[in-house]
PDB file of the backbone (N, CA, C, O) and the ligand in Angstrom, with CONECT records:
HET     ZN  A 101       1
ATOM      1  N   UNK A   1       0.779  -1.099   0.008  1.00  0.00           N
ATOM      2  CA  UNK A   1      -0.071  -0.066  -0.028  1.00  0.00           C
ATOM      3  C   UNK A   1       1.018   1.322  -0.003  1.00  0.00           C
ATOM      4  O   UNK A   1       1.959   1.487   0.773  1.00  0.00           O
ATOM      5  N   UNK A   2       0.626   2.106  -0.947  1.00  0.00           N
ATOM      6  CA  UNK A   2       1.369   3.293  -0.869  1.00  0.00           C
ATOM      7  C   UNK A   2       0.483   4.629  -1.018  1.00  0.00           C
ATOM      8  O   UNK A   2      -0.714   4.503  -1.276  1.00  0.00           O
ATOM      9  N   UNK A   3       0.991   5.772  -0.878  1.00  0.00           N
ATOM     10  CA  UNK A   3       0.093   6.930  -0.915  1.00  0.00           C
ATOM     11  C   UNK A   3       0.956   7.924  -1.513  1.00  0.00           C
ATOM     12  O   UNK A   3       2.103   7.763  -1.932  1.00  0.00           O
ATOM     13  N   UNK A   4       0.203   9.047  -1.496  1.00  0.00           N
ATOM     14  CA  UNK A   4       0.789  10.449  -2.104  1.00  0.00           C
ATOM     15  C   UNK A   4       2.127  10.729  -1.336  1.00  0.00           C
ATOM     16  O   UNK A   4       2.966  11.393  -1.945  1.00  0.00           O
ATOM     17  N   UNK A   5       2.392  10.346  -0.206  1.00  0.00           N
ATOM     18  CA  UNK A   5       3.546  10.778   0.539  1.00  0.00           C
ATOM     19  C   UNK A   5       4.644   9.875   0.203  1.00  0.00           C
ATOM     20  O   UNK A   5       5.739  10.194   0.664  1.00  0.00           O
ATOM     21  N   UNK A   6       4.573   8.701  -0.580  1.00  0.00           N
ATOM     22  CA  UNK A   6       5.591   7.877  -1.005  1.00  0.00           C
ATOM     23  C   UNK A   6       5.789   6.911   0.254  1.00  0.00           C
ATOM     24  O   UNK A   6       6.816   6.236   0.331  1.00  0.00           O
ATOM     25  N   UNK A   7       5.012   6.864   1.029  1.00  0.00           N
ATOM     26  CA  UNK A   7       5.284   6.091   2.405  1.00  0.00           C
ATOM     27  C   UNK A   7       4.298   4.932   2.295  1.00  0.00           C
ATOM     28  O   UNK A   7       3.403   4.887   1.451  1.00  0.00           O
ATOM     29  N   UNK A   8       4.528   4.032   3.184  1.00  0.00           N
ATOM     30  CA  UNK A   8       3.546   2.932   3.283  1.00  0.00           C
ATOM     31  C   UNK A   8       3.002   2.869   4.889  1.00  0.00           C
ATOM     32  O   UNK A   8       3.741   3.005   5.864  1.00  0.00           O
ATOM     33  N   UNK A   9       1.787   2.671   4.929  1.00  0.00           N
ATOM     34  CA  UNK A   9       1.480   2.732   6.451  1.00  0.00           C
ATOM     35  C   UNK A   9       2.256   1.715   7.366  1.00  0.00           C
ATOM     36  O   UNK A   9       2.728   2.075   8.444  1.00  0.00           O
ATOM     37  N   UNK A  10       2.368   0.430   6.890  1.00  0.00           N
ATOM     38  CA  UNK A  10       2.960  -0.305   7.805  1.00  0.00           C
ATOM     39  C   UNK A  10       4.519  -0.111   8.241  1.00  0.00           C
ATOM     40  O   UNK A  10       5.044  -0.409   9.314  1.00  0.00           O
ATOM     41  N   UNK A  11       5.129   0.511   7.019  1.00  0.00           N
ATOM     42  CA  UNK A  11       6.526   0.954   7.173  1.00  0.00           C
ATOM     43  C   UNK A  11       6.518   2.051   8.207  1.00  0.00           C
ATOM     44  O   UNK A  11       7.433   2.176   9.022  1.00  0.00           O
ATOM     45  N   UNK A  12       5.360   2.924   8.154  1.00  0.00           N
ATOM     46  CA  UNK A  12       5.471   4.064   9.172  1.00  0.00           C
ATOM     47  C   UNK A  12       5.263   3.455  10.704  1.00  0.00           C
ATOM     48  O   UNK A  12       5.906   3.843  11.678  1.00  0.00           O
ATOM     49  N   UNK A  13       4.338   2.524  10.726  1.00  0.00           N
ATOM     50  CA  UNK A  13       4.165   1.925  11.934  1.00  0.00           C
ATOM     51  C   UNK A  13       5.263   1.321  12.462  1.00  0.00           C
ATOM     52  O   UNK A  13       5.418   1.434  13.678  1.00  0.00           O
ATOM     53  N   UNK A  14       6.119   0.660  11.785  1.00  0.00           N
ATOM     54  CA  UNK A  14       7.295   0.102  12.108  1.00  0.00           C
ATOM     55  C   UNK A  14       8.371   0.983  12.563  1.00  0.00           C
ATOM     56  O   UNK A  14       9.142   0.691  13.477  1.00  0.00           O
ATOM     57  N   UNK A  15       8.399   2.251  11.784  1.00  0.00           N
ATOM     58  CA  UNK A  15       9.265   3.252  12.364  1.00  0.00           C
ATOM     59  C   UNK A  15       8.941   3.702  13.683  1.00  0.00           C
ATOM     60  O   UNK A  15       9.829   4.071  14.452  1.00  0.00           O
ATOM     61  N   UNK A  16       7.571   3.698  14.041  1.00  0.00           N
ATOM     62  CA  UNK A  16       7.108   4.213  15.261  1.00  0.00           C
ATOM     63  C   UNK A  16       7.596   3.120  16.246  1.00  0.00           C
ATOM     64  O   UNK A  16       7.982   3.442  17.370  1.00  0.00           O
ATOM     65  N   UNK A  17       7.581   1.842  15.837  1.00  0.00           N
ATOM     66  CA  UNK A  17       7.928   0.888  16.921  1.00  0.00           C
ATOM     67  C   UNK A  17       9.533   1.005  17.164  1.00  0.00           C
ATOM     68  O   UNK A  17      10.065   0.726  18.239  1.00  0.00           O
ATOM     69  N   UNK A  18      10.202   1.444  16.046  1.00  0.00           N
ATOM     70  CA  UNK A  18      11.655   1.587  16.229  1.00  0.00           C
ATOM     71  C   UNK A  18      11.884   2.685  17.067  1.00  0.00           C
ATOM     72  O   UNK A  18      12.876   2.654  17.795  1.00  0.00           O
ATOM     73  N   UNK A  19      11.049   3.754  17.087  1.00  0.00           N
ATOM     74  CA  UNK A  19      11.389   4.889  17.924  1.00  0.00           C
ATOM     75  C   UNK A  19      11.226   4.541  19.358  1.00  0.00           C
ATOM     76  O   UNK A  19      11.962   5.008  20.227  1.00  0.00           O
ATOM     77  N   UNK A  20      10.144   3.621  19.622  1.00  0.00           N
ATOM     78  CA  UNK A  20       9.821   3.238  21.094  1.00  0.00           C
ATOM     79  C   UNK A  20      10.981   2.362  21.426  1.00  0.00           C
ATOM     80  O   UNK A  20      11.205   2.199  22.625  1.00  0.00           O
ATOM     81  N   UNK A  21      11.720   1.801  20.600  1.00  0.00           N
ATOM     82  CA  UNK A  21      12.964   1.028  20.999  1.00  0.00           C
ATOM     83  C   UNK A  21      14.235   1.717  20.993  1.00  0.00           C
ATOM     84  O   UNK A  21      15.340   1.192  21.129  1.00  0.00           O
ATOM     85  N   UNK A  22      13.945   3.092  20.802  1.00  0.00           N
ATOM     86  CA  UNK A  22      15.250   3.945  20.798  1.00  0.00           C
ATOM     87  C   UNK A  22      16.071   3.983  19.578  1.00  0.00           C
ATOM     88  O   UNK A  22      17.237   4.378  19.608  1.00  0.00           O
ATOM     89  N   UNK A  23      15.539   3.617  18.602  1.00  0.00           N
ATOM     90  CA  UNK A  23      16.363   3.296  17.293  1.00  0.00           C
ATOM     91  C   UNK A  23      15.902   4.272  16.108  1.00  0.00           C
ATOM     92  O   UNK A  23      16.298   4.046  14.964  1.00  0.00           O
ATOM     93  N   UNK A  24      15.110   5.299  16.370  1.00  0.00           N
ATOM     94  CA  UNK A  24      14.532   6.122  15.328  1.00  0.00           C
ATOM     95  C   UNK A  24      15.500   7.243  15.078  1.00  0.00           C
ATOM     96  O   UNK A  24      15.905   7.889  16.044  1.00  0.00           O
ATOM     97  N   UNK A  25      15.890   7.519  13.900  1.00  0.00           N
ATOM     98  CA  UNK A  25      16.633   8.793  13.757  1.00  0.00           C
ATOM     99  C   UNK A  25      15.969   9.819  13.037  1.00  0.00           C
ATOM    100  O   UNK A  25      14.901   9.539  12.493  1.00  0.00           O
ATOM    101  N   UNK A  26      16.448  10.994  12.946  1.00  0.00           N
ATOM    102  CA  UNK A  26      15.791  12.226  12.398  1.00  0.00           C
ATOM    103  C   UNK A  26      15.065  11.807  11.023  1.00  0.00           C
ATOM    104  O   UNK A  26      13.883  12.090  10.829  1.00  0.00           O
ATOM    105  N   UNK A  27      15.757  11.197  10.194  1.00  0.00           N
ATOM    106  CA  UNK A  27      15.290  11.115   8.880  1.00  0.00           C
ATOM    107  C   UNK A  27      13.921  10.216   8.958  1.00  0.00           C
ATOM    108  O   UNK A  27      12.963  10.440   8.219  1.00  0.00           O
ATOM    109  N   UNK A  28      13.938   9.332   9.791  1.00  0.00           N
ATOM    110  CA  UNK A  28      12.676   8.491   9.907  1.00  0.00           C
ATOM    111  C   UNK A  28      11.580   9.399  10.514  1.00  0.00           C
ATOM    112  O   UNK A  28      10.410   9.275  10.151  1.00  0.00           O
ATOM    113  N   UNK A  29      11.908  10.195  11.318  1.00  0.00           N
ATOM    114  CA  UNK A  29      10.869  11.127  11.983  1.00  0.00           C
ATOM    115  C   UNK A  29      10.348  12.105  10.875  1.00  0.00           C
ATOM    116  O   UNK A  29       9.186  12.506  10.932  1.00  0.00           O
ATOM    117  N   UNK A  30      11.148  12.474   9.920  1.00  0.00           N
ATOM    118  CA  UNK A  30      10.651  13.321   8.860  1.00  0.00           C
ATOM    119  C   UNK A  30       9.761  12.545   7.916  1.00  0.00           C
ATOM    120  O   UNK A  30       8.790  13.057   7.359  1.00  0.00           O
ATOM    121  N   UNK A  31      10.155  11.212   7.752  1.00  0.00           N
ATOM    122  CA  UNK A  31       9.217  10.411   6.937  1.00  0.00           C
ATOM    123  C   UNK A  31       7.907  10.249   7.677  1.00  0.00           C
ATOM    124  O   UNK A  31       6.838  10.330   7.073  1.00  0.00           O
ATOM    125  N   UNK A  32       7.967  10.056   8.786  1.00  0.00           N
ATOM    126  CA  UNK A  32       6.731   9.953   9.640  1.00  0.00           C
ATOM    127  C   UNK A  32       5.862  11.054   9.459  1.00  0.00           C
ATOM    128  O   UNK A  32       4.687  10.913   9.121  1.00  0.00           O
ATOM    129  N   UNK A  33       6.409  12.167   9.677  1.00  0.00           N
ATOM    130  CA  UNK A  33       5.615  13.522   9.642  1.00  0.00           C
ATOM    131  C   UNK A  33       5.113  13.620   8.168  1.00  0.00           C
ATOM    132  O   UNK A  33       3.934  13.896   7.944  1.00  0.00           O
ATOM    133  N   UNK A  34       5.901  13.420   7.281  1.00  0.00           N
ATOM    134  CA  UNK A  34       5.427  13.626   5.597  1.00  0.00           C
ATOM    135  C   UNK A  34       4.281  12.739   5.428  1.00  0.00           C
ATOM    136  O   UNK A  34       3.250  13.082   4.848  1.00  0.00           O
ATOM    137  N   UNK A  35       4.500  11.483   5.994  1.00  0.00           N
ATOM    138  CA  UNK A  35       3.383  10.464   5.715  1.00  0.00           C
ATOM    139  C   UNK A  35       2.138  10.869   6.245  1.00  0.00           C
ATOM    140  O   UNK A  35       1.158  10.879   5.500  1.00  0.00           O
ATOM    141  N   UNK A  36       2.025  11.265   7.642  1.00  0.00           N
ATOM    142  CA  UNK A  36       0.942  11.642   8.218  1.00  0.00           C
ATOM    143  C   UNK A  36       0.248  12.981   7.784  1.00  0.00           C
ATOM    144  O   UNK A  36      -0.897  13.282   8.124  1.00  0.00           O
ATOM    145  N   UNK A  37       0.957  13.653   7.098  1.00  0.00           N
ATOM    146  CA  UNK A  37       0.425  14.848   6.492  1.00  0.00           C
ATOM    147  C   UNK A  37      -0.647  14.594   5.425  1.00  0.00           C
ATOM    148  O   UNK A  37      -1.532  15.395   5.124  1.00  0.00           O
ATOM    149  N   UNK A  38      -0.454  13.358   4.883  1.00  0.00           N
ATOM    150  CA  UNK A  38      -1.348  12.883   3.703  1.00  0.00           C
ATOM    151  C   UNK A  38      -2.083  11.588   4.088  1.00  0.00           C
ATOM    152  O   UNK A  38      -2.768  11.004   3.248  1.00  0.00           O
ATOM    153  N   UNK A  39      -1.956  11.140   5.322  1.00  0.00           N
ATOM    154  CA  UNK A  39      -2.578   9.859   5.553  1.00  0.00           C
ATOM    155  C   UNK A  39      -3.614  10.020   6.833  1.00  0.00           C
ATOM    156  O   UNK A  39      -3.212  10.183   7.986  1.00  0.00           O
ATOM    157  N   UNK A  40      -4.830   9.960   6.505  1.00  0.00           N
ATOM    158  CA  UNK A  40      -5.877  10.104   7.533  1.00  0.00           C
ATOM    159  C   UNK A  40      -5.869   8.865   8.618  1.00  0.00           C
ATOM    160  O   UNK A  40      -6.458   8.926   9.697  1.00  0.00           O
ATOM    161  N   UNK A  41      -5.176   7.833   8.203  1.00  0.00           N
ATOM    162  CA  UNK A  41      -5.345   6.714   9.132  1.00  0.00           C
ATOM    163  C   UNK A  41      -4.056   6.776  10.035  1.00  0.00           C
ATOM    164  O   UNK A  41      -4.152   6.370  11.193  1.00  0.00           O
ATOM    165  N   UNK A  42      -2.920   7.235   9.594  1.00  0.00           N
ATOM    166  CA  UNK A  42      -1.838   7.216  10.443  1.00  0.00           C
ATOM    167  C   UNK A  42      -1.770   8.543  11.370  1.00  0.00           C
ATOM    168  O   UNK A  42      -1.262   8.586  12.490  1.00  0.00           O
ATOM    169  N   UNK A  43      -2.335   9.533  10.733  1.00  0.00           N
ATOM    170  CA  UNK A  43      -2.151  10.855  11.491  1.00  0.00           C
ATOM    171  C   UNK A  43      -2.722  10.972  12.799  1.00  0.00           C
ATOM    172  O   UNK A  43      -2.104  11.631  13.635  1.00  0.00           O
ATOM    173  N   UNK A  44      -3.996  10.338  13.153  1.00  0.00           N
ATOM    174  CA  UNK A  44      -4.457  10.375  14.627  1.00  0.00           C
ATOM    175  C   UNK A  44      -3.588   9.534  15.476  1.00  0.00           C
ATOM    176  O   UNK A  44      -3.288   9.907  16.610  1.00  0.00           O
ATOM    177  N   UNK A  45      -3.148   8.359  14.957  1.00  0.00           N
ATOM    178  CA  UNK A  45      -2.142   7.479  15.736  1.00  0.00           C
ATOM    179  C   UNK A  45      -0.921   8.185  16.127  1.00  0.00           C
ATOM    180  O   UNK A  45      -0.584   8.176  17.311  1.00  0.00           O
ATOM    181  N   UNK A  46      -0.190   8.825  15.198  1.00  0.00           N
ATOM    182  CA  UNK A  46       0.958   9.485  15.552  1.00  0.00           C
ATOM    183  C   UNK A  46       0.641  10.697  16.309  1.00  0.00           C
ATOM    184  O   UNK A  46       1.418  11.135  17.157  1.00  0.00           O
ATOM    185  N   UNK A  47      -0.305  11.167  16.071  1.00  0.00           N
ATOM    186  CA  UNK A  47      -0.781  12.547  16.996  1.00  0.00           C
ATOM    187  C   UNK A  47      -0.938  12.091  18.330  1.00  0.00           C
ATOM    188  O   UNK A  47      -0.394  12.767  19.203  1.00  0.00           O
ATOM    189  N   UNK A  48      -1.630  10.988  18.691  1.00  0.00           N
ATOM    190  CA  UNK A  48      -1.788  10.603  20.132  1.00  0.00           C
ATOM    191  C   UNK A  48      -0.348  10.193  20.657  1.00  0.00           C
ATOM    192  O   UNK A  48      -0.026  10.497  21.805  1.00  0.00           O
ATOM    193  N   UNK A  49       0.406   9.596  19.934  1.00  0.00           N
ATOM    194  CA  UNK A  49       1.713   9.316  20.408  1.00  0.00           C
ATOM    195  C   UNK A  49       2.564  10.468  20.607  1.00  0.00           C
ATOM    196  O   UNK A  49       3.351  10.457  21.553  1.00  0.00           O
ATOM    197  N   UNK A  50       2.501  11.438  19.845  1.00  0.00           N
ATOM    198  CA  UNK A  50       3.188  12.709  20.020  1.00  0.00           C
ATOM    199  C   UNK A  50       2.968  13.284  21.274  1.00  0.00           C
ATOM    200  O   UNK A  50       3.904  13.647  21.986  1.00  0.00           O
ATOM    201  N   UNK A  51       1.629  13.407  21.639  1.00  0.00           N
ATOM    202  CA  UNK A  51       1.089  13.855  22.837  1.00  0.00           C
ATOM    203  C   UNK A  51       1.474  13.084  24.081  1.00  0.00           C
ATOM    204  O   UNK A  51       1.709  13.682  25.131  1.00  0.00           O
ATOM    205  N   UNK A  52       1.537  11.863  23.990  1.00  0.00           N
ATOM    206  CA  UNK A  52       1.789  10.750  25.209  1.00  0.00           C
ATOM    207  C   UNK A  52       3.277  10.668  25.331  1.00  0.00           C
ATOM    208  O   UNK A  52       3.698  10.610  26.486  1.00  0.00           O
ATOM    209  N   UNK A  53       4.189  10.653  24.321  1.00  0.00           N
ATOM    210  CA  UNK A  53       5.487  10.217  24.541  1.00  0.00           C
ATOM    211  C   UNK A  53       6.331  11.160  23.765  1.00  0.00           C
ATOM    212  O   UNK A  53       7.506  10.825  23.617  1.00  0.00           O
ATOM    213  N   UNK A  54       5.955  12.225  23.270  1.00  0.00           N
ATOM    214  CA  UNK A  54       6.741  13.173  22.567  1.00  0.00           C
ATOM    215  C   UNK A  54       7.565  12.768  21.477  1.00  0.00           C
ATOM    216  O   UNK A  54       8.737  13.069  21.251  1.00  0.00           O
ATOM    217  N   UNK A  55       6.618  11.889  20.699  1.00  0.00           N
ATOM    218  CA  UNK A  55       7.178  11.280  19.383  1.00  0.00           C
ATOM    219  C   UNK A  55       7.959  12.335  18.455  1.00  0.00           C
ATOM    220  O   UNK A  55       7.392  13.345  18.036  1.00  0.00           O
ATOM    221  N   UNK A  56       9.056  12.086  18.216  1.00  0.00           N
ATOM    222  CA  UNK A  56       9.887  12.961  17.116  1.00  0.00           C
ATOM    223  C   UNK A  56      10.097  14.256  17.689  1.00  0.00           C
ATOM    224  O   UNK A  56      10.415  15.123  16.875  1.00  0.00           O
ATOM    225  N   UNK A  57      10.005  14.581  18.809  1.00  0.00           N
ATOM    226  CA  UNK A  57      10.187  15.773  19.389  1.00  0.00           C
ATOM    227  C   UNK A  57      11.225  15.907  20.502  1.00  0.00           C
ATOM    228  O   UNK A  57      12.271  16.536  20.346  1.00  0.00           O
ATOM    229  N   UNK A  58      10.889  15.294  21.619  1.00  0.00           N
ATOM    230  CA  UNK A  58      11.813  15.336  22.804  1.00  0.00           C
ATOM    231  C   UNK A  58      12.483  14.070  22.923  1.00  0.00           C
ATOM    232  O   UNK A  58      13.010  13.790  24.000  1.00  0.00           O
ATOM    233  N   UNK A  59      12.535  13.217  21.897  1.00  0.00           N
ATOM    234  CA  UNK A  59      13.052  11.852  21.980  1.00  0.00           C
ATOM    235  C   UNK A  59      14.492  11.767  22.554  1.00  0.00           C
ATOM    236  O   UNK A  59      14.752  10.984  23.467  1.00  0.00           O
ATOM    237  N   UNK A  60      15.404  12.569  22.015  1.00  0.00           N
ATOM    238  CA  UNK A  60      16.787  12.529  22.455  1.00  0.00           C
ATOM    239  C   UNK A  60      16.873  13.120  23.888  1.00  0.00           C
ATOM    240  O   UNK A  60      17.578  12.595  24.750  1.00  0.00           O
ATOM    241  N   UNK A  61      16.113  14.256  24.114  1.00  0.00           N
ATOM    242  CA  UNK A  61      16.384  14.961  25.324  1.00  0.00           C
ATOM    243  C   UNK A  61      15.776  14.279  26.593  1.00  0.00           C
ATOM    244  O   UNK A  61      16.343  14.386  27.681  1.00  0.00           O
ATOM    245  N   UNK A  62      14.644  13.595  26.441  1.00  0.00           N
ATOM    246  CA  UNK A  62      13.920  12.912  27.487  1.00  0.00           C
ATOM    247  C   UNK A  62      13.738  11.562  27.474  1.00  0.00           C
ATOM    248  O   UNK A  62      12.760  11.155  26.847  1.00  0.00           O
ATOM    249  N   UNK A  63      14.488  10.718  28.050  1.00  0.00           N
ATOM    250  CA  UNK A  63      14.199   9.318  28.115  1.00  0.00           C
ATOM    251  C   UNK A  63      12.879   8.987  28.556  1.00  0.00           C
ATOM    252  O   UNK A  63      12.474   9.617  29.533  1.00  0.00           O
ATOM    253  N   UNK A  64      12.057   8.062  28.002  1.00  0.00           N
ATOM    254  CA  UNK A  64      10.667   7.740  28.389  1.00  0.00           C
ATOM    255  C   UNK A  64      10.741   6.796  29.451  1.00  0.00           C
ATOM    256  O   UNK A  64      11.597   5.911  29.482  1.00  0.00           O
ATOM    257  N   UNK A  65       9.788   6.974  30.402  1.00  0.00           N
ATOM    258  CA  UNK A  65       9.904   5.852  31.506  1.00  0.00           C
ATOM    259  C   UNK A  65       9.446   4.597  30.850  1.00  0.00           C
ATOM    260  O   UNK A  65       8.532   4.615  30.026  1.00  0.00           O
ATOM    261  N   UNK A  66      10.133   3.387  31.237  1.00  0.00           N
ATOM    262  CA  UNK A  66       9.834   2.193  30.573  1.00  0.00           C
ATOM    263  C   UNK A  66       8.313   1.652  30.648  1.00  0.00           C
ATOM    264  O   UNK A  66       7.894   0.821  29.843  1.00  0.00           O
ATOM    265  N   UNK A  67       7.567   2.165  31.629  1.00  0.00           N
ATOM    266  CA  UNK A  67       6.096   1.854  31.667  1.00  0.00           C
ATOM    267  C   UNK A  67       5.450   2.512  30.528  1.00  0.00           C
ATOM    268  O   UNK A  67       4.708   1.840  29.812  1.00  0.00           O
ATOM    269  N   UNK A  68       5.659   3.809  30.272  1.00  0.00           N
ATOM    270  CA  UNK A  68       5.146   4.516  29.142  1.00  0.00           C
ATOM    271  C   UNK A  68       5.551   3.776  27.824  1.00  0.00           C
ATOM    272  O   UNK A  68       4.752   3.559  26.912  1.00  0.00           O
ATOM    273  N   UNK A  69       6.664   3.467  27.812  1.00  0.00           N
ATOM    274  CA  UNK A  69       7.266   2.944  26.413  1.00  0.00           C
ATOM    275  C   UNK A  69       6.697   1.853  26.094  1.00  0.00           C
ATOM    276  O   UNK A  69       6.306   1.708  24.936  1.00  0.00           O
ATOM    277  N   UNK A  70       6.501   0.707  27.181  1.00  0.00           N
ATOM    278  CA  UNK A  70       6.020  -0.534  27.146  1.00  0.00           C
ATOM    279  C   UNK A  70       4.505  -0.482  26.552  1.00  0.00           C
ATOM    280  O   UNK A  70       4.036  -1.178  25.652  1.00  0.00           O
ATOM    281  N   UNK A  71       3.970   0.387  27.198  1.00  0.00           N
ATOM    282  CA  UNK A  71       2.314   0.616  26.864  1.00  0.00           C
ATOM    283  C   UNK A  71       2.245   1.103  25.504  1.00  0.00           C
ATOM    284  O   UNK A  71       1.428   0.525  24.788  1.00  0.00           O
ATOM    285  N   UNK A  72       2.960   2.090  24.963  1.00  0.00           N
ATOM    286  CA  UNK A  72       2.963   2.684  23.730  1.00  0.00           C
ATOM    287  C   UNK A  72       3.268   1.504  22.626  1.00  0.00           C
ATOM    288  O   UNK A  72       2.635   1.352  21.581  1.00  0.00           O
ATOM    289  N   UNK A  73       4.430   0.656  23.100  1.00  0.00           N
ATOM    290  CA  UNK A  73       4.882  -0.262  21.957  1.00  0.00           C
ATOM    291  C   UNK A  73       3.885  -1.233  21.862  1.00  0.00           C
ATOM    292  O   UNK A  73       3.586  -1.602  20.726  1.00  0.00           O
ATOM    293  N   UNK A  74       3.222  -1.797  22.960  1.00  0.00           N
ATOM    294  CA  UNK A  74       2.303  -2.675  22.677  1.00  0.00           C
ATOM    295  C   UNK A  74       1.152  -2.269  21.772  1.00  0.00           C
ATOM    296  O   UNK A  74       0.703  -2.972  20.867  1.00  0.00           O
ATOM    297  N   UNK A  75       0.701  -0.999  22.128  1.00  0.00           N
ATOM    298  CA  UNK A  75      -0.346  -0.594  21.144  1.00  0.00           C
ATOM    299  C   UNK A  75      -0.006  -0.443  19.830  1.00  0.00           C
ATOM    300  O   UNK A  75      -0.904  -0.738  19.041  1.00  0.00           O
ATOM    301  N   UNK A  76       1.186  -0.012  19.293  1.00  0.00           N
ATOM    302  CA  UNK A  76       1.705   0.142  18.143  1.00  0.00           C
ATOM    303  C   UNK A  76       1.847  -1.310  17.483  1.00  0.00           C
ATOM    304  O   UNK A  76       1.516  -1.493  16.312  1.00  0.00           O
ATOM    305  N   UNK A  77       2.354  -2.330  18.288  1.00  0.00           N
ATOM    306  CA  UNK A  77       2.375  -3.621  17.768  1.00  0.00           C
ATOM    307  C   UNK A  77       1.110  -4.306  17.374  1.00  0.00           C
ATOM    308  O   UNK A  77       1.042  -5.087  16.425  1.00  0.00           O
ATOM    309  N   UNK A  78      -0.018  -3.936  18.244  1.00  0.00           N
ATOM    310  CA  UNK A  78      -1.302  -4.436  17.970  1.00  0.00           C
ATOM    311  C   UNK A  78      -1.871  -3.834  16.701  1.00  0.00           C
ATOM    312  O   UNK A  78      -2.513  -4.540  15.924  1.00  0.00           O
ATOM    313  N   UNK A  79      -1.649  -2.533  16.469  1.00  0.00           N
ATOM    314  CA  UNK A  79      -1.805  -1.904  15.240  1.00  0.00           C
ATOM    315  C   UNK A  79      -1.226  -2.691  14.072  1.00  0.00           C
ATOM    316  O   UNK A  79      -1.929  -3.038  13.123  1.00  0.00           O
ATOM    317  N   UNK A  80       0.070  -2.963  14.164  1.00  0.00           N
ATOM    318  CA  UNK A  80       0.731  -3.668  13.061  1.00  0.00           C
ATOM    319  C   UNK A  80       0.184  -4.943  12.831  1.00  0.00           C
ATOM    320  O   UNK A  80       0.171  -5.361  11.673  1.00  0.00           O
ATOM    321  N   UNK A  81      -0.291  -5.661  13.787  1.00  0.00           N
ATOM    322  CA  UNK A  81      -0.820  -7.053  13.627  1.00  0.00           C
ATOM    323  C   UNK A  81      -2.191  -6.959  12.972  1.00  0.00           C
ATOM    324  O   UNK A  81      -2.669  -7.847  12.266  1.00  0.00           O
ATOM    325  N   UNK A  82      -2.797  -5.770  13.277  1.00  0.00           N
ATOM    326  CA  UNK A  82      -4.135  -5.773  12.564  1.00  0.00           C
ATOM    327  C   UNK A  82      -4.240  -4.950  11.345  1.00  0.00           C
ATOM    328  O   UNK A  82      -5.318  -4.680  10.816  1.00  0.00           O
ATOM    329  N   UNK A  83      -2.938  -4.508  10.858  1.00  0.00           N
ATOM    330  CA  UNK A  83      -2.975  -3.724   9.636  1.00  0.00           C
ATOM    331  C   UNK A  83      -2.905  -4.501   8.444  1.00  0.00           C
ATOM    332  O   UNK A  83      -2.167  -5.484   8.388  1.00  0.00           O
ATOM    333  N   UNK A  84      -3.719  -4.087   7.343  1.00  0.00           N
ATOM    334  CA  UNK A  84      -4.461  -2.819   7.282  1.00  0.00           C
ATOM    335  C   UNK A  84      -5.786  -3.180   7.927  1.00  0.00           C
ATOM    336  O   UNK A  84      -6.154  -4.350   8.025  1.00  0.00           O
ATOM    337  N   UNK A  85      -6.486  -2.158   8.360  1.00  0.00           N
ATOM    338  CA  UNK A  85      -7.719  -2.087   9.104  1.00  0.00           C
ATOM    339  C   UNK A  85      -9.037  -2.409   8.100  1.00  0.00           C
ATOM    340  O   UNK A  85     -10.101  -2.817   8.566  1.00  0.00           O
ATOM    341  N   UNK A  86      -8.865  -2.216   6.928  1.00  0.00           N
ATOM    342  CA  UNK A  86      -9.968  -2.544   5.988  1.00  0.00           C
ATOM    343  C   UNK A  86     -10.012  -4.069   5.669  1.00  0.00           C
ATOM    344  O   UNK A  86     -10.867  -4.515   4.904  1.00  0.00           O
TER     345      UNK A  86
HETATM  346 ZN    ZN A 101      -0.551   5.778   6.752  1.00  0.00          ZN2+
END
């Protein structure tokens, strides 16, 4: 599945999962942001994570509590397991 942003939803969710494992770099963050600008399915997911865990914002500066990370990680993995929703 591809879209106008040139990204693929499952790949974006995988990037988010990588972020939660502390493996996401700035390039991947840019890809996530660009994808969500054009994807109504991923945008609310990423927006929620951004508010909860500072996705792509304070990642380097603020280590997340493991409890928060674990909860977000399981949510993303569940989404990946169920993707695509259609
Ligand atoms: Zn998407």
